[in-house]
TORPAFI-669541 format. One record per residue (C-alpha): x negated, y, z; residue in one letter. Coordinates in steps of 0.25 Angstrom, whole numbers, plus 5000, padded with zeros to 4 digits. Layout:
REM TORPAFI-669541
XYZa/...
REM end
This chain:
REM TORPAFI-669541
465454265141m/464254205134r/463854095144s/463353965138p/463253905151a/464753885151l/464653795139l/464453675147g/465853685152l/466353695138v/465653565134l/466153495146a/467553535143a/467353495128l/466953355133a/468453325135s/469253405124p/470753415124a/471253325113a/471553395100a/471453535105l/471953655097t/472153795100f/473653845100r/473153995101a/471854065100v/472054215103e/470954315103p/471454455107f/471054585113r/471554655126e/471054785133k/469754775126g/469454625129a/469454515119f/470254395124d/470454255119l/471554155122v/471554005117i/472753915119v/472453765116p/473453665110e/473853595119p/473953695130w/474053655144n/474653785149g/473453835156g/472553955154l/471153975157i/470454115156i/468954125155y/468154245160a/466854265154h/465554305161g/464754425161y/464254495148t/463754635145a/463854615130d/464854705124q/464854615111r/465654505119t/466954585118i/467354535105v/468554465100a/468754315101y/468854235088p/470254195084a/469854075076d/469453985088i/469853835087t/469553715095p/468453675085s/467753815085n/467953875099i/466553835103a/465953925092s/467054035093k/466854065108l/465454095113t/464754085127g/465654075139g/466954085131d/466753945126q/467253895139v/468653925134l/468553785127q/468653725141v/470053765145p/470453745130l/469953605130n/470853565142f/472153635136g/472053765143y/472253905136a/470953985137a/470754135137a/469554235139t/469154375137t/467954455133t/468354555144y/468454705139r/467054745144s/465754675147v/464854685159g/465354675173w/466854665167a/467554605179l/468654705180a/468954705165d/468854555164a/469854535175v/470854625167k/470554555154d/470754415160i/472054455165e/472454515151n/472154385144i/472954305154r/474154395152r/473954395137h/473954245138f/475354235146i/475954335136r/475554255124r/475554105129y/476354105141g/475954095156k/474953975158p/475253865167m/473953885174h/472954005172t/471453995176y/470254085174i/468754055174w/467554125171g/466054125173h/465054235179s/465754365178e/466954295173g/466854215185g/467054335193m/468154385184v/468854245187t/468754275202e/469254415200a/470454365192v/470754265202a/470754365213e/471554475206l/472554375200f/472654265211p/474054215206h/473754215192t/472754105190y/472753955194d/471253945195g/469954025193a/468553975190l/467454075191p/466054025186f/464854075193c/465554205197a/464854315205p/465954305215g/465154335227a/464954475222g/464554515208a/463754635214r/462854555222r/462654455210n/462154565201f/461354635212d/460654495214g/460354485199g/459854625199f/458954605211d/458354475204l/458154555191r/457454665198a/456454575205i/456254495193y/455854625185e/454954675196y/454254545197v/454254495183c/454454615175g/452954615170g/452854465167c/452354445153p/453554355150t/454554445156h/455554515146t/456354635150f/457754645145s/458354785142a/459054775155t/457854725163s/457054835157a/458054945162r/458054885175l/456554875176a/456455025172r/457455065182r/456854985193a/455455045190a/455955195190s/456755175203t/456255225216t/456555115226w/456955155241t/457255065252a/458655065258r/459354985269p/459954855265v/461354835269r/461654705276p/462354595268a/463854585269a/464254495280r/465254385276p/466554395283r/467454275286p/468654265276h/469754165276r/470354125263h/471854095264p/471653965257r/470353925265m/470453865279g/468953895282s/468254035284r/467254075274v/466354195274n/466554285262v/465554405260p/466354535260t/465754575247f/466554465241c/467854535243s/468854515232a/469154665232a/467654685227r/467954605214i/468654715206t/
REM end
């Protein structure tokens, strides 16, 4: 949610602003524990783009959105990744986002909260001509999951840097790298332990390590997509049924 890296996209979009952009509606609301935000521009082109934010473990991010957002102050009223809402608004699309009802690995909750905000939009503003979803990092995986679970609801989905090949292996790789780093560099004078790193180091030091057989890596199996004319190899651990 707090991702300055995405601000470049915002700046690129602002290079060609829509003429005399105003906001027809700015609606912050809360549903099922999540704080949500809908902004409808004037003029509105009839489309809706929903943004799914990335991973955060900070409970303080679950707070209400400001109600006094205007085209002139939106850059200061929204922070981090939420500033990407300026992109669709600048091109005449309505924009919506949610804090999710929980932090951490909130994939299941995020999918529910995204669907809640989509349905809320239809009740209040009518069915959009086109509906799109995009998100980065964990939000990219949320985007993929939403597209799989609601294949006939969205006209397009754009996941950014999502761990789509398997989040478990993604986290395992990060943990392996961190464990090696702590082992090799933990005593370096310039090394500073975070609270989490210190806990991991203490746990590793007090653990009795035993060798165990290593399971062979999953072999890819041929898979034919109904819209693809060629065969591709998809690892079995990428099954959509695992993304729940």
